[in-house]
N, C-alpha and C positions, 0 to 999 in steps of 0.2 A: 504494500500500500504506500502510495506516495502522497505528498501534500496536495497535489493536484486532484487526487481522488476525493478529498474532502469537499471540494468546491465544484464538482461536476456531477450532475445527476445523469445516470445512464438509463436509457429506456429505449423507446422507439427511435428517439433522436436525442443525443447528448445536449445538455444545456447547462450553462453556468448558474450556480445557485445564487450568487449575489446579483446577477443581472436579470433574473427571471421576475416577472411581475408578482409572483407569489411571495417573493422575498419582502415585499412591502407590507404584507399582512401584519407582522409584528409591530412595525413602526406605526402603522395606521391604528391598530388596536390600542397601542399605548396612548396615542393621542386622544382617542375616543374615551378611554377610561379616565385619563387626566381631566379632560373637558367635562365629563359627566360628574366627576368628583367636585370640581370647582363650581359647577353649576348648582349642585346640591348644597354646597356650603354657602354660595352667594344668595341663593333663594331662601336660606335659613332652614332647609330641610334636614340638616345634619349638624351635629356638634363639630366645631372647627378642629378639635383635637382627635376626633374619632376617625379610625381607619376603616370602619365598617362600610361606609359608602364606597370607598375604593375597592374593597373586597367584593362587594355586591356588583359593582360595575364590571370588574374583571370576570366574575362568574357569568354575568349576562352576555358580555361581548364574546367570551369564549364559547358559550352555549350556542350563540348565533353562528359562529364560525364552524363549529362542529356540525350543526344542523345542515348548513349549506354544503359542507364537505360530504356528509353522509348521504345527501340526496343524490349523489352521483354513484350509480351502481358499480362503476369500474373502480372506485376508490374505497368503497365500503368493505370492511373486513367480512370474511365468510365463515371463519372458524371461531370457536369459543376463545381460543388462545389469541387470535387476532383482535377480537373485541376487547379482551382483557388488556392487551398491550396498548390498543388505541385509547382505552379509558385511562390507563395509567399515564400515558404520554399527554393526554388532554389535561389531566389534573396537574401534572408538572408544568405544563404551559400556563395554566391558570395561575399557579403560584409565581412563576417567573414574570408574568404580566402584572400581577399584583405588586410584586416587589419593585419592578421597574417603574410603575406608575407612582408607587409610594416614594421612591427615591426622587422622582421629579417633583412630587408634591411637597415633600418635607425639606429638600435641600435646594 
């Protein structure tokens, strides 16, 4: 395995990970979570010190992304192990999205 293998997705056609449109999903998701958190605090819907709004926004945004992704039959897992792995990866991504948005919000 070379360093190049980390940044190239192999499939029907090889594509660069960093230049693919899907690479923007995390950046846009983080922006949406931060905007939703600030909107909740600005409107007075949440305690300014609470991180619950950030967590809720991260879960909702991630759920929408998973729902859109799973609507494609070619991407959807077919085995129980595949679903377990997909669920685990989704929850890790929720946590990373939450921490990224929290870092932007707090610092």
